[in-house]
C-alpha positions, -999 to +999 in steps of 0.1 A: +060+475+216+032+483+240+002+460+240-021+489+246-007+507+215-004+480+188+005+491+152-026+501+133-014+481+103+009+452+105+037+458+079+031+425+060+023+427+023-011+414+016-024+401-018-052+418-036-085+401-029-119+397-046-147+381-027-180+366-034-208+386-016-239+371-001-257+404+001-256+436-019-265+469-004-301+478-011-309+445-029-325+414-015-313+379-023-346+372-041-340+401-065-304+390-071-307+353-077-344+345-080-340+316-056-356+329-025-341+344+006-306+333+017-301+315+050-279+342+066-283+357+100-305+387+107-285+418+117-294+443+144-277+465+170-286+461+206-300+491+224-272+493+248-245+495+222-218+522+229-225+552+207-188+554+198-186+518+185-174+515+149-187+483+132-171+472+100-186+451+073-165+435+047-181+435+013-168+408-010-173+413-047-173+389-076-140+384-094-157+377-126-174+411-129-147+439-132-173+466-128-181+453-094-145+455-081-141+480-053-107+494-043-095+503-008-098+539+003-083+557+032-117+571+041-143+543+039-177+556+026-208+552+047-229+522+040-262+532+024-283+503+034-281+468+047-306+442+038-315+423+070-345+402+060-326+369+057-345+337+063-340+317+095-327+282+094-328+254+119-291+252+120-276+263+153-240+275+153-219+279+184-212+317+180-213+341+209-232+373+203-201+394+207-179+375+183-172+385+147-189+361+124-172+350+092-196+327+073-178+303+052-189+276+028-164+250+040-167+241+077-130+234+077-112+260+056-121+297+060-125+319+030-117+352+045-087+374+047-093+401+073-107+404+108-129+432+121-132+447+155-162+460+175-172+466+210-203+444+208-209+426+175-198+426+139-207+405+109-191+396+076-214+395+046-207+383+010-219+399-022-237+381-049-221+360-077-236+359-111-258+330-120-236+321-149-209+309-124-233+286-106-246+252-116-283+251-123-287+222-099-274+245-072-299+271-080-328+246-077-316+231-045-328+241-010-314+271+007-289+253+029-273+234+000-273+266-021-255+285+005-227+259+008-223+257-030-223+295-033-197+300-007-175+272-021-168+294-050-148+318-028-118+294-030-112+302-066-112+340-062-085+365-054-089+392-027-097+429-026-114+446+002-132+478+011-143+487+046-176+505+051-184+523+083-220+518+095-237+550+107-239+551+145-277+555+143-282+524+121-300+496+139-282+463+135-283+431+156-275+394+154-303+370+161-293+348+190-317+321+179-294+313+150-260+317+167-261+298+199-236+310+225-205+287+228-211+273+262-239+280+286-227+265+318-250+239+333-233+231+366-214+249+393-179+236+402-158+243+433-123+232+427-097+225+453-065+224+434-033+212+451-002+231+440+034+227+451+047+256+473+065+281+451+057+261+420+080+271+392+066+290+362+069+269+330+073+300+308+106+305+290+126+337+293+116+344+257+090+372+255+070+354+229+062+322+249+025+318+257+001+290+266-036+289+278-070+275+270-088+296+244-122+295+227-114+291+190-135+297+159-123+286+125-151+293+101-182+276+115-162+253+138-161+262+174-139+244+200-120+249+232-084+243+225-051+245+243-030+271+225+008+273+227+031+298+211+068+291+213+081+320+193+081+303+160+050+280+159+015+285+172-001+252+180-037+244+189-044+211+208-076+193+217-061+182+250-031+195+269-016+160+269-021+153+232+009+145+211-004+159+178-021+192+171-055+202+157-039+231+139-003+245+137+012+273+118+045+293+117+043+329+129+056+341+096+024+329+080+004+355+100-007+384+078-028+403+104-035+405+141-065+424+155-075+431+190-112+432+198-134+437+228-144+413+256-112+392+254-115+386+216-087+388+191-082+374+156-053+361+135-054+361+097-034+338+074-040+353+040-075+340+031-081+322+064-088+335+098-090+323+134-111+340+160-100+336+196-117+345+230-096+345+262-113+341+296-099+375+308-085+407+294-052+400+310-048+368+291-058+385+259-032+413+265-004+388+271-013+369+239-013+401+219+020+411+233+036+377+225+021+377+189+033+413+182+068+403+195+070+375+168+069+400+140+100+400+118+109+363+124+130+346+097+109+329+070+103+292+070+129+270+052+120+257+018+103+223+017+126+194+005+096+176-009+059+182-009+028+167-026-006+151-021-010+118-003-040+098+009-040+092+047-058+063+061-075+061+096-095+082+088-092+080+050-088+115+035-067+133+010-040+155+025-011+175+014+023+168+030+057+184+031+092+177+045+105+209+062+138+206+079+136+177+103+098+177+104+071+161+083+040+184+080+005+173+072-019+198+057-056+194+048-051+208+013-026+224-010-042+258-003-034+253+034+002+244+025+005+276+004-006+298+034+012+277+060-017+263+080-009+227+090-030+201+107+000+186+126+037+179+121+059+150+131+095+154+144+116+129+123+140+122+152+113+102+169+100+085+138+106+055+116+093+048+081+087+015+063+070+004+030+037-013+034+028-019-003+037-009-038+021+026-034+019+029+004+041+034+034+038+039+072+053+066+094+057+052+128+060+073+160+058+063+197+023+077+199+007+070+165+013+052+132+004+072+101-005+052+069-002+069+036-006+059-001+008+078-031-005+081-066+022+059-080+050+035-069+075+061-081+061+087-058+060+063-028+096+054-034+106+091-035+088+097-002+105+067+014+140+078+003+136+114+014+120+105+048+148+080+055+174+106+046+158+131+070+156+105+098+193+096+093+204+132+093+183+140+124+200+112+144+237+108+154+252+073+151+267+047+173+260+011+174+243+011+209+225+044+203+212+032+169+198+000+184+182+018+214+167+044+191+150+016+171+123+019+198+107+053+190+101+060+228+139+060+233+144+087+207+135+115+231+147+121+267+125+104+293+126+135+315+125+166+293+117+153+258+149+165+242+157+149+208+183+121+203+194+115+239+229+099+242+229+089+279+210+064+300+203+054+336+208+016+334+191+009+368+161+032+362+159+020+325+155+055+310+173+071+281+181+107+288+199+138+273+232+152+285+216+179+306+193+155+324+222+131+328+240+157+349+210+160+372+209+122+375+246+121+385+240+147+412+217+122+429+246+098+433+253+064+418+233+047+446+202+063+430+209+065+393+237+047+374+244+070+343+261+055+313+268+069+278+254+052+247+286+059+228+313+058+256+306+029+280+306+000+256+314-026+282+283-021+302+260-026+272+255-063+272+229-079+249+203-085+277+206-048+287+202-036+252+171-058+248+157-044+281+159-008+267+146-018+233+116-037+246+108-015+276+130+015+281+114+050+284+079+038+278+078+013+307+099+034+331+078+065+326+046+045+332+060+038+367+081+069+376+060+095+357+026+080+362+009+112+375+030+142+364+007+172+363+010+189+329+020+222+345+050+205+362+063+186+332+096+202+321+108+208+285+143+208+270+146+246+273+142+249+311+171+259+333+195+233+349+180+241+384+145+233+372+157+201+356+175+191+389+144+199+409+121+179+386+144+149+385+148+148+423+110+150+427+105+122+401+132+097+412+143+105+447+110+116+463+088+095+441+061+123+438+049+111+404+053+073+407+027+047+404+031+028+437+027-010+436-004-021+455+018-040+480+040-009+487+029-006+523+043-040+532+080-046+528+075-084+534+049-087+507+069-066+483+100-088+486+078-119+483+060-107+452+094-097+436+106-133+439+073-145+423+074-121+394+110-126+383+102-162+375+083-149+345+088-123+317+068-094+334+096-068+335+071-040+339+058-053+373+094-058+384+101-021+376+070-012+397+082-033+426+117-019+425+102+016+423+082+009+454+112-003+474+114-041+469+148-054+480+169-073+455+193-086+481+168-097+508+188-114+537+160-134+553+164-150+586+156-183+569+186-190+546+164-214+526+147-183+511+165-175+479+173-140+466+153-126+437+184-128+415+189-165+422+152-171+414+155-152+381+187-171+371+172-205+380+141-196+359+162-187+329+149-151+328+179-132+314+162-098+311+150-100+347+184-110+360+201-081+341+176-056+356+180-070+391+219-069+389+218-032+381+195-025+410+215-048+434+230-020+455+206+008+447+189+026+476+151+027+477+135+061+469+125+083+498+088+084+488+078+117+501+041+107+504+028+141+515+033+173+496+032+204+517+006+220+496-013+252+494-050+246+489-066+270+465-104+273+463-121+287+432-157+288+420-162+279+384-189+271+359-187+238+341-201+220+311-195+186+297-181+183+262-178+147+251-147+134+270-139+168+285-151+190+313-149+227+303-145+253+331-152+291+328-149+318+355-182+333+344-213+318+329-212+318+291-176+331+291-145+315+275-129+285+290-101+291+316-094+254+321-103+219+307-103+186+325-098+154+304-123+130+319-100+100+313-079+115+342-107+110+367-101+082+392-132+085+414-167+100+414-189+102+446-225+113+449-226+136+479-262+148+477-282+152+509-317+166+513-321+197+490-283+198+483-274+181+450-237+176+447-212+150+435-174+150+438-148+142+412-113+132+421-081+131+399-046+125+410-041+162+414-075+179+416-107+176+437-139+190+422-172+195+439-200+199+414-234+212+424-267+218+406-301+231+414-320+200+402-313+164+409-318+153+372-292+178+360-267+165+385-274+128+377-271+135+340-236+149+344-225+123+369-237+094+348-220+109+317-187+109+335-192+074+348-198+060+313-166+077+300-147+061+329-161+026+323-154+030+285-187+017+272-187-014+293-220-004+308-254+010+297-275+036+315-295+009+333-263-005+349-256+029+365-290+036+380-286+042+417-248+042+416-234+064+444-197+058+438-173+047+411-136+044+416-104+029+401-087+004+424-061-024+425-079-056+435-064-088+448-083-118+462-075-139+492-038-147+499-028-141+462-003-113+456-012-107+420-032-075+415-056-064+388-066-029+380-104-026+381-133-001+383-157-006+411-193+008+413-214+009+445-252+007+446-276+000+474-266-033+489-241-044+462-208-036+446-199-044+410-163-049+399-156-041+362-125-054+345-118-035+313-089-058+304-111-089+303-145-072+297-159-091+327-182-079+355-186-094+390-213-083+414-208-088+451-237-086+475-231-066+507-250-083+535-249-085+573-222-111+571-199-088+552-171-073+572-151-042+561-118-031+576-099+001+568-061+000+564-055+038+561-017+036+559-019+013+529-049+032+514-067-002+514-100-017+526-104-054+533-138-069+525-145-103+541-173-124+528-182-160+538-167-173+505-140-148+496-118-120+508-111-089+487-082-064+491-090-031+474-062-005+472-069+030+461-047+057+447-058+084+471-064+081+508-096+102+503-110+076+479-102+048+504-119+065+533-150+074+513-154+038+501-150+025+536-177+048+549-201+039+520-195+002+522-201+002+560-233+022+554-245-003+528-236-033+551-253-018+581-286-012+562-288-047+546-295-081+561-288-115+547-324-127+546-342-097+531-344-087+495-353-052+485-381-046+460-371-050+424-339-070+431-325-102+416-325-132+439-291-138+456-288-173+441-295-161+405-272-131+409-244-152+423-246-177+394-247-149+367-218-131+383-197-163+385-204-173+349-197-138+336-164-138+353-152-173+346-174-188+318-177-164+289-150-183+270-162-218+278-172-235+245-208-247+245-218-227+276-255-235+285-256-261+257-233-286+274-247-303+305-228-304+338-228-334+362-264-340+374-255-349+410-232-319+413-259-296+399-285-309+423-261-305+452-253-270+441-290-260+438-296-273+473-267-253+487-278-221+469-313-226+482-301-228+518-273-202+519-264-185+486-237-164+501-221-193+519-219-214+487-184-218+473-183-219+435-153-234+417-137-217+387-126-247+364-146-254+332-166-284+345-176-264+376-187-235+355-209-258+335-224-271+368-232-235+378-248-228+344-270-260+348-279-249+384-290-215+371-312-230+344-328-254+370-334-225+395-351-204+368-373-233+356-383-248+389-382-221+416-394-190+399-418-178+371-402-149+353-432-144+330-466-154+347-488-179+328-516-154+324-492-129+306-478-154+281-506-151+255-500-113+254-463-120+246-474-145+219-495-118+202-466-093+205-442-117+188-461-118+156-463-080+151-447-070+118-435-035+126-403-036+146-408-004+165-444-014+175-431-048+185-404-034+208-428-009+223-452-037+231-424-056+248-417-026+270-453-023+280-455-060+289-423-057+309-438-029+329-467-052+339-444-076+356-436-076+393-405-055+400-385-087+411-395-105+379-386-075+358-352-071+375-344-108+372-354-110+335-334-078+328-303-093+346-307-126+327-311-111+293-282-087+299-260-116+309-270-136+278-263-105+257-228-105+270-224-143+264-234-140+228-208-111+224-182-138+229-198-163+205-167-166+184-151-183+213-179-200+232-200-208+200-232-196+217-250-172+194-281-153+203-302-178+184-286-208+202-293-191+236-328-183+226-335-220+217-323-230+252-340-203+273-373-200+255-385-231+275-375-214+307-394-182+299-425-194+281-428-231+287-458-244+268-454-217+241-417-227+235-425-246+203-438-215+186-411-201+162-422-166+170-414-171+207-379-182+198-375-150+177-389-130+206-364-145+231-336-138+206-347-101+204-348-099+242-311-110+242-299-091+211-318-058+218-313-059+256-303-022+258-332-009+236-358-030+254-348-028+290-333+007+291-355+038+285-338+069+270-352+104+270-337+125+242-334+162+245-316+186+222-281+194+234-288+180+269-275+149+287-306+133+303-311+098+315-345+085+325-343+073+361 
């Protein structure tokens, strides 16, 4: 069927419908209900509207009044009048001016059955409902609540429609003040996307396959979702990499498909409707062609069991059903009846267990669902049926059953096919039969393929435990670390595509996560012998993936092999893995992709943890970037040019704005997402670069994944795993060396040496340039205005890194002679002082910090202290905090910066009070003497000091709030 000539009516039987109308022709809401005007949008027609446009308005009539029921006619009568004097409300909805609007009472379900088309704008209005059907409380409530209650009544009504044609001369328009457009782009983006030459198309030969980003409206809810149609199911996802959908429905549930103008189209599911907007007409046409091609599909199989359950995390009532080998979750029974699901779970990757008398858990590799039933009988029935489905979805053998006990091993590691029955014992992946053929084609020196049912002799207990404990999850984190979503294959691709993907993954190592020592064969072999002494199998996998040699014949025969070391250490799993990789060749590691660089100019807008891109301002999204995929951000502004660069493993984005504040707002928002709440706005002021790196210190070979931020004259190292932060001062004595081949920079300080390895060469070179610039503009003896003294900063950084879990920190005293010696050393050369990391040395450092703050600096001048005393006794909390901020602004910049750093550090200390036993009150009692000296005995000053610690973010960070904007006061 041609897309340009779709059927006028889709031959799907539709139920009769009766609707509740919000407006009746020629009658105001006040005359109908006596409760004042309704909060619905004003309606107008723009002056430039095409004269041939036909705009349809659905009138929904009450089911309780037979006289008001209208029947469908082949020639819809003209509408006599439309009341447009509806009251404005403060609510702003994300509707585009050109999109059909379907007001619904419930923001989640949609109470509408048909879609309308227009070239510019259309609107759906509801007729009145008699007052007898409404509660008196609803009639006396405000307009917004009344509207919600009024429209909720639609769920109980049937359906019947009549379509009225508006005369061409009638003046109708939608007020843009109420319906805000979906996304007004706030920043320009130039994207340089790397693509493989002749990249394969991920579309199936089936005509109904379709995927793209679409703007989606379901009732009042607007979102940008990844839409996928596989011929049977249409799925909508928040992110392209998500494992569970936002919405999913079978194509046989579709009752109507309508094409509209400007890339819009709609899909109706009986009473519910989705409105879509594609970023181009070509995408819209391909979606319509695919949707029309699905007509006539076989109906969905009958549910084996269905019923209500309560789902936890978040706690909500849902309706669930077992359909075939899948478990569907619906938001309500009504959605179950029309076939609109929230998500479904394939039972061949799931396990189920009882967690209580009325509750059970459904466990998948990606998420655990917790449910509770109304009774123990219902819970038992669900458990029995789910277990039956799981058993029938899986084939049996002893080895296969044990390996599949790990949910990650229930799907093929390469294509995702269900119940794989083969494995590569050296790569530690469970694979399907089709992928096993591609693995064999690489040769046994690359991949040793064994059957789960056939090769019983190879399956020793240690090997089975390796697959159960690690298997696909650990192997894919190494070999498939950075697979672009567009290149990930599915089970339905051709054998040639599978072979191409598997060669790129395992032989060329295009998607691997290289070990930080990968550039040095000597260090790789040395680190392998260290790791196999312990249970860290995942790092062993990473080392083998990067080319570490199991049989290393060193010139010195005294150096043992890795297998010997593992055996001597009693590490059975490590020994088994090494034996299977004993004679395996190292991957080729094709480091450089011969790529074609594509340049495109886009408009971008931040949306929580996503970056939305559109080809034209205020148009539908053509692509979405998950901000958690970002590995580096660099501020590239110069003069009147305001730009920053965003790097991922596959993309490079240059973002530009007309104003500096707009640029900084976006850049800081991305940085806060990357650092996962470990920082506040004040920590990011002046940051010009943030990047993910692998860090190792000195001669140690152990690496840690960290995030590094660079500011003027200093670099801060954030460890998400330990929640610690280490600040390093970049002075004249700092030496920076670039090791381009290893994507590494070497930072040499007087007291330590840091190796920073980056995932991209571009990140490495940028950091080398920025660090060199910071070093050349800083001297060891000078302090910039508003900075923390080197000695104080060094002590705070050291205690933050090594002392947060020391019990009695700051309360326990160190050794007095050691403290005096340490204070003298810090006074003479802070950067040349070596600080030890054991507990007693940390206590010495904390004592030195208190002594420096008391004896060598005055954080709050003596003349200011009476003002702080008066502020402490203010009863109103907001007034008191405001007074604190004013008093802080009166301090010298160096005093302000040092006090902020100290209170921020103490705030972090008290966050670990369950371990170190140092609450905010305990810390306040200790440091009130340091800050206020003779006023320390006043109980109000102790409370004041406690508030400076507990409310550090509110007191020392200034926020400027603006509606729907991301603005940080700088």
